[in-house]
VMD Tcl script that draws the C-alpha trace (Angstrom):
set ca {
  {0.20 -0.21 -0.10}
  {1.24 3.50 -0.72}
  {0.24 4.49 2.65}
  {3.50 3.85 4.12}
  {5.35 5.21 2.02}
  {3.38 8.51 1.78}
  {4.02 8.55 5.57}
  {7.74 8.20 5.42}
  {7.84 11.24 2.99}
  {6.56 12.88 5.80}
  {9.97 12.65 7.76}
  {12.41 15.49 8.08}
  {15.45 14.82 5.44}
  {17.67 14.01 8.57}
  {15.73 11.16 9.69}
  {17.13 7.85 9.72}
  {16.45 4.26 9.70}
  {16.63 3.37 13.25}
  {17.23 -0.74 12.35}
  {20.47 0.34 11.05}
  {21.33 2.71 14.11}
  {20.13 -0.03 17.25}
  {22.84 -2.16 17.62}
  {25.75 -0.05 15.95}
  {25.35 3.32 17.85}
  {24.98 4.67 21.31}
  {21.65 6.23 22.01}
  {21.46 9.41 24.03}
  {18.06 11.02 25.30}
  {18.09 14.57 27.05}
  {14.99 15.35 28.41}
  {15.47 19.39 29.06}
  {12.11 19.79 31.60}
  {10.34 22.35 30.91}
  {11.61 24.08 28.26}
  {9.34 26.44 26.07}
  {9.54 26.06 22.41}
  {9.57 29.88 22.40}
  {12.64 30.53 24.83}
  {15.17 28.01 23.08}
  {14.26 29.42 19.82}
  {14.91 32.99 20.98}
  {17.82 32.22 22.64}
  {19.22 30.35 19.82}
  {18.44 33.39 17.49}
  {20.51 35.67 20.32}
  {23.41 33.42 20.14}
  {23.40 32.22 23.70}
  {22.64 28.40 23.13}
  {26.17 28.12 20.91}
  {26.47 24.44 22.04}
  {23.56 23.62 21.39}
  {22.79 25.71 18.07}
  {25.81 24.30 16.92}
  {24.36 20.75 16.87}
  {20.81 21.37 15.97}
  {19.99 20.63 12.05}
  {20.52 23.98 10.26}
  {20.50 25.41 13.82}
  {17.28 25.58 14.31}
  {15.19 23.57 16.87}
  {11.85 21.71 15.12}
  {8.67 22.58 16.56}
  {6.86 19.91 17.94}
  {3.82 19.07 20.14}
  {4.00 17.03 23.71}
  {1.81 14.15 24.09}
  {1.54 15.64 28.12}
  {1.38 18.32 30.05}
  {3.58 17.06 32.78}
  {6.97 15.06 33.51}
  {5.77 11.89 34.69}
  {2.92 11.68 32.02}
  {5.21 12.39 28.92}
  {8.14 10.26 29.61}
  {5.53 6.88 30.33}
  {4.54 7.95 26.53}
  {8.19 9.12 25.32}
  {9.21 5.34 26.85}
  {6.55 3.64 25.24}
  {7.91 5.16 21.62}
  {5.36 8.35 21.45}
  {7.79 11.23 21.15}
  {6.90 14.79 20.47}
  {4.92 14.69 17.54}
  {5.56 17.15 14.84}
  {3.51 20.47 14.65}
  {2.52 19.86 11.18}
  {-0.79 18.05 9.93}
  {-0.78 14.29 8.94}
  {0.42 10.88 10.27}
  {4.32 11.14 11.14}
  {6.54 7.57 11.55}
  {7.93 7.22 14.75}
  {11.77 6.46 15.45}
  {10.60 3.66 17.81}
  {7.46 1.48 18.42}
  {6.59 -1.18 20.94}
  {4.66 -4.06 19.08}
  {0.86 -3.82 19.15}
  {-1.60 -3.77 16.68}
  {-3.09 -1.39 14.53}
  {-0.32 1.58 14.86}
  {-0.25 3.98 12.01}
  {2.56 5.81 12.75}
  {4.85 2.53 12.13}
  {7.01 2.58 9.06}
  {9.45 0.11 7.71}
  {12.08 2.69 9.38}
  {10.92 2.14 12.56}
  {12.57 0.38 15.47}
  {9.61 -1.73 16.37}
  {10.48 -3.88 19.71}
  {8.89 -6.49 21.44}
  {9.15 -4.99 24.89}
  {6.62 -3.11 26.77}
  {9.01 -0.04 26.99}
  {12.10 1.75 25.36}
  {14.52 0.94 27.69}
  {13.63 -2.80 27.86}
  {13.65 -3.28 24.47}
  {17.07 -1.87 24.08}
  {18.57 -3.71 27.02}
  {17.03 -6.76 24.94}
  {18.91 -5.22 21.70}
  {22.24 -5.63 24.06}
  {22.14 -1.99 25.48}
  {23.59 -1.14 28.98}
  {20.70 1.17 29.76}
  {21.30 4.39 32.03}
  {19.22 6.81 33.96}
  {20.71 10.19 35.48}
  {17.13 11.64 36.89}
  {17.16 15.12 37.58}
  {13.16 16.44 39.03}
  {11.34 14.53 41.59}
  {9.29 12.21 39.42}
  {13.32 10.67 39.42}
  {13.82 10.76 42.92}
  {14.02 7.28 44.02}
  {12.73 8.74 47.55}
  {9.35 7.37 47.39}
  {7.42 4.39 45.41}
  {6.08 6.89 42.35}
  {9.77 8.17 42.37}
  {11.14 4.57 41.46}
  {8.83 4.07 38.60}
  {10.12 5.17 35.48}
  {14.38 4.87 37.06}
  {13.40 1.21 37.62}
  {13.08 0.83 33.92}
  {17.05 0.98 33.92}
  {19.40 -1.32 34.82}
  {21.37 1.58 36.34}
  {19.78 4.64 37.60}
  {21.09 7.36 39.63}
  {19.69 10.67 41.85}
  {21.04 13.05 44.43}
  {20.11 16.34 45.73}
  {22.81 17.62 44.18}
  {21.37 16.76 40.21}
  {17.68 18.01 41.42}
  {16.28 21.56 40.70}
  {17.62 23.02 43.69}
  {21.25 22.65 43.08}
  {21.88 26.00 40.99}
  {24.90 23.78 39.54}
  {22.75 20.11 38.57}
  {23.57 20.25 35.27}
  {26.92 20.63 35.61}
  {26.90 17.52 38.28}
  {24.46 15.52 36.00}
  {27.13 15.98 32.64}
  {30.00 14.85 35.35}
  {27.79 11.55 36.56}
  {27.50 10.63 33.05}
  {31.06 11.36 31.49}
  {32.39 8.99 34.63}
  {29.91 6.48 33.18}
  {30.75 6.22 29.86}
  {34.49 6.33 30.26}
  {33.70 3.30 33.29}
  {32.35 1.17 29.65}
  {33.86 -0.63 27.43}
  {33.56 1.11 23.96}
  {32.04 -1.74 22.37}
  {29.21 -2.35 24.86}
  {26.58 -0.13 23.15}
  {24.91 2.41 26.01}
  {21.65 3.84 26.00}
  {21.82 7.18 28.29}
  {18.73 8.65 29.34}
  {19.40 12.10 31.14}
  {16.26 14.35 32.73}
  {17.99 18.01 32.79}
  {16.31 19.71 36.25}
  {18.11 23.35 35.35}
  {14.92 24.74 33.90}
  {12.07 23.43 36.16}
  {11.22 26.10 38.82}
  {12.80 27.03 40.82}
  {14.88 28.93 38.53}
  {15.16 32.10 39.58}
  {18.94 31.43 41.24}
  {19.95 32.13 37.66}
  {19.38 35.46 37.70}
  {20.75 37.28 40.45}
  {18.51 38.96 42.75}
  {15.04 37.56 41.37}
  {12.98 36.54 44.19}
  {10.57 34.34 41.82}
  {10.74 32.32 38.68}
  {10.38 33.88 35.44}
  {10.11 33.77 31.38}
  {13.62 35.44 32.11}
  {15.24 33.14 34.92}
  {13.61 30.29 32.80}
  {16.06 31.59 29.17}
  {18.97 32.22 32.14}
  {18.61 28.74 32.99}
  {18.64 27.40 29.56}
  {22.00 29.26 29.01}
  {23.08 27.60 31.83}
  {22.53 24.06 30.68}
  {24.16 24.92 27.29}
  {26.92 25.93 28.68}
  {27.65 22.66 30.68}
  {27.07 20.07 27.88}
  {30.22 19.84 25.96}
  {31.52 17.16 27.81}
  {29.00 15.12 27.53}
  {28.69 15.28 23.62}
  {32.58 15.02 24.02}
  {32.48 11.79 25.67}
  {30.04 10.23 23.06}
  {32.44 10.87 20.55}
  {34.83 9.36 22.18}
  {32.64 6.02 22.12}
  {30.73 6.87 18.88}
  {28.84 6.56 16.87}
  {25.84 8.25 19.08}
  {22.63 9.21 18.14}
  {20.85 11.67 20.42}
  {17.24 12.88 20.81}
  {16.98 16.30 22.95}
  {13.66 17.73 23.44}
  {11.58 19.33 25.89}
  {8.50 17.33 27.64}
  {6.88 19.94 28.16}
  {6.93 24.04 28.57}
  {5.41 25.82 31.40}
  {3.53 28.77 32.04}
  {4.73 32.06 33.66}
  {1.17 34.14 33.56}
  {0.19 33.72 30.13}
  {-3.88 34.00 30.15}
  {-3.51 34.21 33.68}
  {-1.88 30.26 33.93}
  {1.21 29.79 36.13}
  {2.92 26.57 35.77}
  {2.00 23.33 33.62}
  {-0.08 20.41 33.94}
  {-2.64 22.31 32.02}
  {-4.07 22.58 28.46}
  {-2.06 25.87 27.20}
  {-0.41 26.39 23.45}
  {3.22 27.01 25.45}
  {3.26 24.14 27.37}
  {2.47 21.79 24.85}
  {4.66 23.22 22.21}
  {8.39 21.78 22.44}
  {11.69 22.39 20.98}
  {12.89 18.99 19.56}
  {16.06 17.82 17.74}
  {17.68 14.56 16.24}
  {21.99 14.63 16.51}
  {24.12 12.37 14.70}
  {27.44 12.28 16.25}
  {30.42 10.52 14.92}
  {33.21 8.93 16.10}
  {36.43 11.35 17.15}
  {39.21 9.27 17.25}
  {42.88 11.23 18.48}
  {45.26 12.10 16.02}
}
mol new
graphics top color blue
foreach p $ca { graphics top sphere $p radius 0.5 }
foreach p [lrange $ca 0 end-1] q [lrange $ca 1 end] { graphics top cylinder $p $q radius 0.2 }
display resetview
């Protein structure tokens, strides 16, 4: 039937056949928790996120729609293969799918896994799975905070990785690099990082600020960008790596009277998304 071919043409030009990627590439999945699309786009245009912009296809974020309006629900969808959907009409084939009947977004270049979730499915393909948590749903302090980390072979969380530490991304990247360097290169890795710095409270990224704002949200993103180079360098040393970098949802700062998220508002549902391919770099 021509429907699958038609759907495949809706893929962006840089999309890859994930069946060729799985088993040959490390996988990195970063969720920039709570990052708004408009803020991400504005900072890229202003040159305030040079490290991310250097990796983004065309230097621009792709505009997408999140499957959910808050962290827990969005990540359950992500780990079931439902990543943010392109913000254009039509059926959009997915990178990953768990095997189930009737999927209209599973195409020939979709990696179909016989598993209940992406993490378990990749483990079954030989990947070592690592979670570096950030916000409360990954803090492992209670049964709810263990659900998502519990999918992984190893998971990490401490207050230094969480929302209250102004240096959280630095700590998350340091830990990620340590874990990557501790594993043999031939061992394929699925590394998931939930970056916590953008989530409230983020006022500490603007000196003297007493409350969170769109300005402090933007300052948090600039801080995150400044801390990412060692992570991408470590992935290149192991390489090649396929990377997904996106937000799980946005958040409101007074728009139409709303504050926060877990609500239906365009700035909550609209998120930045990117797919990146990092080749292996060898020392001269």
